[in-house]
C-alpha positions as CSV (number, residue, x, y, z in Angstrom):
1,M,0.0,0.0,0.0
2,S,1.4,3.4,-0.9
3,Q,1.5,6.3,1.5
4,S,-1.1,9.0,0.6
5,F,-0.1,11.5,3.4
6,S,3.1,13.1,2.3
7,D,6.0,13.7,4.6
8,T,5.6,17.4,3.9
9,A,1.9,17.5,4.8
10,R,2.7,15.4,7.9
11,A,5.4,17.8,8.9
12,V,3.1,20.8,8.5
13,R,0.4,19.1,10.6
14,D,2.9,18.0,13.3
15,Q,4.4,21.5,13.5
16,A,0.8,23.0,13.9
17,M,0.2,20.5,16.8
18,E,3.5,21.3,18.5
19,S,2.9,25.0,18.3
20,G,-0.6,24.6,19.8
21,R,-2.5,25.9,16.6
22,I,-4.3,22.6,16.6
23,V,-5.1,20.2,19.5
24,P,-6.4,16.7,19.7
25,H,-10.2,16.4,19.8
26,G,-11.2,12.9,20.8
27,T,-9.1,9.9,19.6
28,Q,-9.2,10.4,15.8
29,C,-9.8,14.2,15.3
30,F,-8.3,17.5,16.1
31,K,-9.5,21.1,16.5
32,L,-8.0,24.1,14.8
33,L,-7.5,27.0,17.3
34,E,-6.0,29.4,14.7
35,D,-6.4,30.0,11.0
36,I,-3.8,28.2,8.9
37,A,-3.1,29.4,5.4
38,F,-2.8,26.9,2.5
39,G,-1.7,27.3,-1.1
40,S,-4.8,25.5,-2.4
41,P,-8.1,24.0,-1.2
42,S,-6.6,20.5,-1.9
43,A,-3.6,21.2,0.4
44,A,-6.0,22.1,3.2
45,A,-8.1,19.0,2.6
46,V,-5.0,16.8,2.7
47,F,-3.9,18.5,5.9
48,L,-7.3,17.7,7.6
49,F,-8.0,14.2,6.1
50,G,-4.5,12.8,5.8
51,T,-5.2,11.4,2.4
52,S,-5.0,12.6,-1.2
53,R,-8.0,14.9,-1.8
54,N,-9.5,17.2,-4.3
55,G,-10.3,20.3,-2.3
56,R,-12.4,21.9,-5.1
57,T,-15.0,19.1,-4.7
58,D,-14.4,18.1,-1.0
59,W,-15.2,21.6,0.4
60,T,-18.8,22.7,0.4
61,V,-20.5,26.0,1.2
62,T,-22.2,25.7,4.6
63,G,-26.0,25.5,4.2
64,S,-26.1,25.1,0.4
65,G,-24.0,22.0,-0.2
66,E,-22.5,23.9,-3.2
67,T,-18.9,22.7,-3.9
68,Y,-16.0,25.1,-3.7
69,A,-15.5,24.7,-7.4
70,A,-19.0,25.7,-8.2
71,F,-18.8,28.7,-5.8
72,K,-15.5,29.9,-7.4
73,D,-16.8,29.4,-10.9
74,A,-19.9,31.5,-10.1
75,Q,-17.7,34.3,-8.7
76,L,-15.7,34.4,-12.0
77,S,-18.7,34.6,-14.3
């Protein structure tokens, strides 16, 4: 089985935990205490889920279920 969570993503998440920007929440989750900037929606999704992700379709607008991709496309038109 290949590793889907890169060493770089793991290092960013470990550093955020060590600095207290995120803390464990239960046994399999964590809670962000500060905003963390990412270069793309996919990078943020990988950080949270620990697997390869497509952030443009994984993220949705609260209350509407609209994907981030659809939201951004509507903003550009």
